[in-house]
C-alpha positions, 0 to 999 in steps of 0.5 A: 497457531493462535486464534484471536477475535477482531476486538482483541486484535485491535486491543493488542495489535503490537503483541500479535504483530511481534508473534507473527514476526517471530514466525507464528501464524495468527488466525483472525476471527469474526464471530468464530469464523476465520476472516484473515491470517497474519503471519511472517513475511514470505521468504521470496517474492515472485520473480515475475514481478518487476519490483521483486528485487526491491521488495526483497531488499526491503524485506531483508532490511537493506532498503527503507521504502520512501515515506509518503509526503505529509500534508495537503496535496499540491493544488493545480495551478497554471491550467488554462480555463476550458474556453481558452483551451478550446479557442486555442485548439480552434486556432490551431485547426483553422489552417487545415 
C-alpha cells in the first residue's frame, strides 16, 4: 500500500492509476491526513442494482459505455409562450 499527497498525485496521476489497475491500493493524503483511497475495481457489483449485469460487462471489457455527446446541448424549440398555454387551458376548461 502506498501513500501519496494530492499535489504529487496530480503530477503523476497516470502512474498511480496504473498501480491501482495492477492491484495496488493507494492512499491519498492532504496534509498527512488520508482523504481518499484509490484501488483496483471491485470484482463484483451488488446484484440488487438494476444495472449490475451491464456494470459487470463494462468492468470485464465486454462492453464500452457510450460516450457523452459533445458540444452545446440542444436548445428548446417549439414551446409556446406561457400566455398562449394558459389561454388554451382556459378554452379547454370552458365547457365544464
